[in-house]
C-alpha positions in Angstrom: 21.8 -14.6 14.7 21.1 -17.5 12.3 19.0 -16.9 9.3 16.2 -19.5 9.2 12.5 -19.6 9.5 10.7 -21.6 12.1 7.4 -22.6 10.6 4.8 -23.4 13.2 1.8 -23.9 11.0 2.1 -24.6 7.3 -1.7 -24.5 6.8 -3.2 -25.2 3.5 -6.7 -25.4 2.3 -8.3 -25.4 -1.1 -7.6 -22.5 -3.4 -10.8 -21.1 -4.8 -11.1 -20.0 -8.4 -13.8 -18.5 -10.5 -14.7 -19.6 -14.0 -12.8 -18.0 -16.9 -14.4 -15.2 -18.9 -15.2 -15.0 -22.6 -13.7 -12.1 -24.4 -15.9 -9.9 -26.6 -15.2 -10.0 -30.3 -14.6 -6.2 -30.4 -13.0 -4.5 -27.5 -14.1 -0.9 -26.8 -11.7 1.9 -27.5 -10.1 4.0 -24.8 -12.5 6.8 -25.8 -15.4 4.6 -25.2 -14.1 3.5 -21.9 -13.0 6.9 -20.6 -15.2 9.4 -22.4 -18.4 7.6 -23.1 -18.4 5.0 -20.3 -21.9 5.5 -19.0 -23.0 1.9 -18.8 -23.1 1.6 -15.1 -26.5 -0.1 -14.8 -25.5 -2.9 -17.1 -22.2 -3.6 -15.3 -23.1 -3.1 -11.7 -23.2 -6.8 -10.9 -22.8 -7.7 -7.2 -20.6 -10.7 -8.2 -17.8 -8.3 -9.0 -17.9 -6.8 -5.5 -18.0 -3.2 -6.8 -21.4 -2.0 -5.6 -21.3 1.6 -6.5 -24.9 2.3 -5.5 -24.0 1.7 -1.9 -20.3 2.2 -1.6 -19.5 5.1 -3.9 -21.7 7.4 -1.8 -19.9 6.2 1.4 -16.5 6.6 -0.3 -17.0 10.2 -1.1 -18.7 11.3 2.2 -16.6 13.6 4.3 -16.8 12.9 8.0 -15.7 15.0 10.9 -12.0 15.3 11.5 -10.6 13.3 14.4 -9.5 15.4 17.4 -5.9 14.2 17.6 -3.1 16.4 18.9 -1.5 18.4 16.0 1.9 17.1 17.0 0.9 13.5 17.0 2.7 11.8 14.1 0.0 9.3 13.0 1.1 7.0 10.3 -0.5 4.5 7.9 -3.2 1.9 7.9 -3.2 -1.4 5.9 -6.2 -3.7 5.2 -6.8 -7.0 3.5 -9.9 -9.0 2.8 -10.0 -12.7 1.7 -13.0 -14.8 0.9 -15.5 -15.2 2.6 -15.1 -11.7 3.8 -14.7 -10.5 0.2 -17.8 -10.3 -1.9 -16.0 -12.0 -4.8 -13.4 -14.7 -5.0 -10.6 -12.3 -4.7 -8.2 -10.8 -2.2 -8.7 -7.1 -1.7 -5.7 -5.1 -0.4 -5.7 -1.4 0.7 -3.4 1.1 2.3 -3.3 4.7 3.3 0.2 6.2 3.5 0.4 8.8 6.2 3.5 10.9 5.9 4.9 14.4 6.5 2.2 16.6 5.0 4.4 18.3 2.4 6.1 15.1 1.2 5.3 14.2 -2.4 4.6 10.6 -3.4 5.2 9.6 -7.0 3.9 6.5 -8.8 6.8 4.7 -10.4 6.7 1.8 -12.8 9.9 -0.3 -12.9 10.1 -3.0 -15.6 11.4 -6.5 -15.0 15.1 -6.8 -15.3 18.1 -9.2 -15.6 21.3 -8.3 -13.8 25.0 -9.3 -14.1 26.4 -11.7 -11.5 28.1 -9.8 -8.6 26.3 -6.5 -9.4 25.4 -4.1 -6.5 22.2 -2.2 -5.9 22.1 1.3 -4.3 19.1 1.6 -2.0 18.2 4.8 -0.1 21.3 4.7 2.1 23.3 1.5 1.6 24.2 -0.9 -1.2 23.0 -4.5 -1.3 23.8 -7.4 -3.6 21.6 -7.5 -6.7 19.8 -10.7 -7.8 19.9 -12.1 -11.3 16.3 -11.4 -12.1 13.7 -8.9 -10.8 10.0 -8.6 -11.3 8.2 -5.6 -12.8 6.7 -3.4 -10.1 4.4 -0.5 -9.6 5.3 1.6 -6.6 3.9 4.5 -4.6 6.9 6.1 -2.9 8.1 9.2 -1.2 10.0 10.8 -4.1 13.2 11.4 -2.2 14.0 7.7 -1.4 14.6 4.4 -3.3 12.0 2.2 -1.7 8.2 2.5 -1.5 5.4 2.9 1.0 3.2 0.4 -1.0 3.2 -1.3 -4.3 2.6 -4.5 -6.3 4.5 -6.7 -8.7 3.6 -8.5 -11.9 3.1 -11.8 -10.0 0.1 -10.3 -8.1 2.0 -9.6 -4.8 1.0 -6.4 -2.9 2.8 -5.1 0.2 2.3 -2.1 2.5 4.4 -1.2 5.5 3.9 0.6 8.8 6.1 2.3 11.4 6.3 0.5 14.8 8.2 1.1 18.1 9.0 -1.8 20.4 11.2 -2.7 23.4 14.0 -3.3 20.9 15.9 0.0 20.6 15.7 1.9 17.3 19.2 2.8 16.2 19.9 5.8 14.0 22.6 4.1 12.0 21.9 3.9 8.3 20.8 0.5 7.0 17.8 -0.6 4.9 14.6 1.4 5.4 11.4 -0.6 5.8 10.4 1.0 2.5 13.6 -0.4 0.9 12.7 -3.8 2.2 9.2 -3.5 0.7 10.5 -2.7 -2.8 13.2 -5.4 -2.6 10.5 -8.0 -1.6 8.3 -7.0 -4.5 11.1 -7.1 -7.0 12.3 -10.5 -5.8 9.2 -12.4 -4.4 6.7 -14.2 -6.6 4.3 -14.9 -3.8 3.5 -13.2 -0.5 5.3 -15.9 1.5 8.3 -15.7 -0.8 8.4 -11.9 -0.4 8.2 -12.4 3.4 11.3 -14.6 3.2 13.1 -11.9 1.1 12.4 -9.3 3.8 13.5 -11.5 6.8 16.7 -12.6 4.9 17.7 -9.0 4.1 16.7 -7.9 7.6 19.1 -10.6 9.1 21.9 -9.6 6.8 21.7 -5.8 6.6 19.3 -4.7 9.4 16.9 -1.8 9.3 17.7 1.8 10.1 18.2 5.4 9.0 15.9 8.4 9.0 12.6 7.9 7.4 11.8 11.5 6.5 13.4 14.2 4.5 14.5 16.4 7.4 17.7 17.1 9.3 16.0 15.8 12.5 16.2 12.1 12.4 12.9 10.1 12.5 13.5 6.3 12.9 11.4 3.3 13.4 11.1 -0.4 12.9 8.4 -1.8 10.6 5.4 -4.1 10.2 4.3 -5.3 6.8 1.1 -6.6 5.3 1.8 -8.9 2.3 -0.9 -10.3 0.0 -1.2 -12.4 -3.1 -4.1 -14.1 -4.9 -4.5 -16.9 -2.3 -3.4 -15.6 1.1 -1.9 -12.8 3.2 0.8 -12.5 5.8 1.3 -10.0 8.6 5.1 -9.6 9.4 6.0 -7.6 12.4 9.6 -6.8 13.3 11.6 -5.6 16.3 15.2 -4.9 15.2 16.3 -8.0 13.4 13.7 -10.1 15.2 10.3 -10.9 13.8 7.1 -12.8 13.9 4.6 -13.6 11.1 1.0 -14.6 10.9 -0.6 -16.3 8.0 -4.1 -15.1 6.9 -6.1 -17.5 4.8 -9.6 -16.2 5.2 -11.5 -13.2 6.6 -10.3 -9.7 7.0 -7.2 -8.2 8.8 -5.7 -4.7 9.4 -2.6 -3.3 10.9 -2.0 0.2 12.3 1.4 1.1 13.8 1.5 -1.4 16.6 2.3 -5.0 17.2 -0.8 -7.0 16.6 0.4 -10.6 16.4 -0.4 -12.3 19.7 -0.2 -16.1 20.2 -1.2 -17.0 16.7 2.3 -17.1 15.3 2.8 -18.9 12.0 6.5 -18.3 11.6 9.2 -16.5 13.7 12.9 -15.7 14.0 14.6 -18.7 15.5 16.0 -16.7 18.4 12.9 -14.6 19.1 11.9 -16.4 22.3 15.4 -16.9 23.7 16.1 -13.2 23.2 12.9 -12.2 25.0 13.8 -14.6 27.8 17.3 -13.2 28.1 16.0 -9.7 28.3 13.6 -10.6 31.1 10.5 -9.9 29.0 9.3 -13.5 29.0 9.7 -16.2 31.6 10.2 -19.0 29.2 7.2 -21.0 30.2 3.6 -20.9 29.1 2.0 -18.9 26.4 4.2 -16.6 24.2 2.3 -13.5 23.1 4.5 -11.6 20.7 2.7 -8.3 21.0 2.5 -8.4 24.7 6.1 -9.4 25.2 7.7 -6.9 22.7 5.4 -3.9 23.0 6.6 -0.9 25.0 5.3 -0.9 28.6 4.5 2.8 28.4 3.2 3.6 24.9 4.1 7.0 23.3 1.2 9.2 22.2 1.6 8.0 18.6 1.0 4.4 19.6 -2.1 5.2 21.7 -3.5 7.0 18.7 -2.7 4.0 16.5 -4.7 1.7 18.9 -7.8 3.8 18.2 -7.3 3.6 14.4 -6.7 -0.1 14.6 -9.9 -0.7 16.5 -11.8 1.6 14.1 -10.4 -0.2 11.1 -11.2 -3.6 12.4 -14.8 -2.5 13.2 -15.2 -1.0 9.7 -14.0 -4.4 8.2 -16.4 -6.3 10.4 -19.3 -4.2 9.4 -18.7 -5.2 5.8 -17.9 -8.9 6.3 -19.0 -10.9 3.3 -19.4 -7.8 1.2 -15.9 -6.2 1.1 -15.1 -4.8 -2.3 -12.6 -2.4 -3.9 -15.1 0.4 -3.3 -15.7 -0.6 0.3 -11.9 -0.4 0.8 -11.8 3.0 -0.8 -14.6 4.1 1.5 -12.6 2.9 4.5 -9.5 4.8 3.3 -11.6 7.9 3.0 -13.0 7.7 6.6 -11.9 10.8 8.4 -13.9 10.3 11.6 -11.7 7.3 12.5 -8.5 9.1 11.7 -7.8 6.5 8.9 -7.9 9.4 6.4 -5.9 11.8 8.5 -4.7 15.4 8.5 -3.2 16.2 11.8 -0.6 19.0 12.1 2.5 18.0 10.3 1.2 14.6 9.0 -1.5 13.7 6.5 -2.5 10.9 4.2 -0.2 11.6 1.2 -1.2 8.7 -1.1 -3.5 5.7 -1.2 -3.8 2.3 -3.0 -6.4 -0.4 -3.4 -5.8 -3.7 -5.2 -8.1 -6.5 -6.5 -6.3 -9.9 -6.7 -8.6 -12.4 -8.2 -8.3 -16.1 -7.2 -8.7 -17.0 -10.9 -5.1 -16.8 -12.3 -6.5 -16.1 -15.8 -7.9 -12.8 -14.6 -5.6 -9.8 -14.2 -4.8 -8.1 -10.9 -5.9 -4.5 -10.8 -4.2 -1.8 -8.7 -5.9 1.6 -8.0 -3.5 4.4 -7.0 -4.1 8.1 -6.3 -0.6 9.6 -6.6 -2.1 12.6 -4.6 -2.9 13.3 -1.0 -6.2 13.1 0.8 -8.1 10.1 -0.7 -11.5 11.8 0.1 -10.6 14.4 -2.6 -8.5 12.2 -4.9 -9.1 9.8 -7.7 -8.3 6.1 -7.5 -6.9 5.3 -11.0 -6.6 1.7 -12.3 -3.2 0.1 -13.2 -2.8 -3.3 -14.9 0.4 -4.9 -15.8 0.6 -5.5 -19.6 2.7 -5.3 -22.7 2.1 -1.6 -23.1 2.9 -0.4 -19.6 5.2 2.6 -19.4 5.9 5.3 -16.9 3.3 8.0 -16.6 5.4 11.2 -16.7 2.7 13.3 -14.9 3.2 11.3 -11.7 7.0 11.2 -11.8 8.9 13.7 -9.6 11.9 15.6 -10.9 15.3 14.2 -10.0 18.4 16.1 -8.8 21.2 13.6 -9.1 24.3 14.1 -7.0 22.9 17.5 -5.9 19.9 15.8 -4.2 19.9 16.7 -0.4 19.6 12.9 0.3 22.9 12.4 -1.4 24.9 15.3 0.2 26.4 14.7 3.6 25.2 15.7 6.1 21.8 14.9 4.6 18.7 17.0 4.2 20.4 20.4 4.9 18.5 22.0 2.0 15.1 21.4 0.4 14.1 20.9 -3.3 10.7 21.1 -5.0 9.7 17.4 -5.7 6.2 18.1 -6.9 5.2 16.2 -10.1 2.7 17.8 -12.5 -0.4 15.9 -11.3 0.4 16.8 -7.7 0.6 20.5 -8.7 -2.7 20.3 -10.5 -4.3 18.6 -7.5 -3.0 21.2 -5.2 -4.7 23.9 -7.3 -7.9 21.8 -7.3 -7.9 21.5 -3.5 -7.5 25.2 -3.2 -10.5 25.8 -5.5 -12.5 23.2 -3.5 -11.9 25.2 -0.4 -12.3 28.7 -1.8 -14.8 28.6 -4.6 -17.9 26.6 -3.9 -19.3 26.3 -7.4 -15.9 25.5 -9.1 -15.0 23.2 -6.2 -18.2 21.2 -6.5 -17.6 20.9 -10.2 -14.1 19.5 -9.7 -15.3 17.1 -7.0 -18.0 15.8 -9.4 -15.4 15.4 -12.2 -13.3 13.3 -9.7 -16.2 11.1 -8.9 -17.1 10.6 -12.5 -13.6 9.7 -13.5 -13.2 7.2 -10.7 -16.5 5.6 -11.6 -15.3 5.3 -15.2 -12.2 3.5 -13.9 -14.3 1.1 -11.8 -16.6 0.4 -14.7 -13.6 -0.4 -17.0 -12.4 -2.8 -14.3 -15.8 -4.4 -14.0 -15.9 -4.9 -17.8 -12.4 -6.3 -17.7 -13.1 -8.9 -15.0 -16.5 -10.0 -16.4 -15.3 -10.3 -20.0 -17.4 -7.3 -21.1 -14.2 -5.6 -22.2 -11.3 -7.5 -23.8 -8.7 -4.9 -24.6 -5.5 -5.4 -26.5 -2.5 -5.8 -24.3 -1.1 -2.4 -25.4 -4.4 -0.7 -24.5 -4.6 -2.4 -21.2 -1.0 -1.4 -20.3 -1.9 2.2 -21.1 -5.0 2.3 -18.8 -3.3 4.1 -15.9 -1.7 6.7 -18.2 -5.1 7.4 -19.8 -6.7 8.1 -16.5 -3.8 10.2 -15.3 -4.2 12.3 -18.5 -8.0 12.7 -17.9 -7.4 13.8 -14.3 -4.7 16.3 -15.4 -7.1 17.8 -18.0 -9.8 18.2 -15.3 -7.4 20.2 -13.1 -6.1 22.3 -16.1 
């Protein structure tokens, strides 16, 4: 198959920006922001799209659990909002990562790098050719693998992936995981469209495959991706090496473990339609509906459950059209009634992420990450790329080198403890929330307060109320991780 991109709609449109902000003469200290930040009334401006009076209550409400089969492996929901669906001139990105319930996700910062010509890069299972320069990235990833479930780069690109099953057979041979493709795209792409081209190029060259969980029993799937930057978003859906993509330039969109691109195809693999015709899936005449042509005729249970989550997610976005904010997205990720925040048998939401990507390039992008499972009982903590960014050790899992079960063949014959220190503290806190009412309520309130402190810091940052030094801004995520760890201690 030839590697090329067939662009059907280039699109365009004006790129909206907001006015620059004026920095304060004296930036507040970290202590003021984290310990004494009780200035909500002054900073709760609707223009920022962070309406805590409405959304915070919804975010923390606990709805009834969905009645899915305990054996149904539900998996992941991604969301994006662009103006005019967003309340502010910004793209809002969000994802819940639903994975095996005991799997640990770590939050990893990888600085920008330069690499020697001809160097190779070890991904989860295979090596690929390295490029000369890579962007700095922040990743939320299952700690046993190289790639990531979701993340962002210093250029303001965010990506989340989803499992999908189609008429194209899923092979068990080891290649690039969808999570590897995600990280490679963030490291190499300076825009959402450029990141999409990275994924499709690597997909063509190396393919996708290999077990996607840390277990002797293989669990394989193909992938869909939601990619976003400050100006637009793309949905990329794959079936083996084939793919179709849809450009999103306004409104809101979500994906949930199923093919969702119909006839509105903006770009596609050059052999997508001829392959479908050769397989007898499409007659070659008339409308070409990608989801209809490539979706399985008889859907497995996991796909039927995904349809319900997809519809629920779309409805939740529609209910907030014109007022979607970071907190609204957090509330959607915490919605248990829909199954978006899920805990079903062997699977649960193991980590979550929400990002604000302002249209104004002079404003920083902000990424909120939990690093812990169950967003309804976790803290979204703000991360901003800056000069002082370093790895937060509390959210980094231990490493096992050559003795790691993922490195020893046959793989995954033994288990290791990958819990990082924040995960351990959070586990203890969850136990107290369930067993000791008074202490549990106290911990929940501490979580709420800490998250509000982070949202307030971001409001101040984006309105110019707070103008931190680069070193202080780069240490923002670390400061909040430390505060959360202290609460659990």
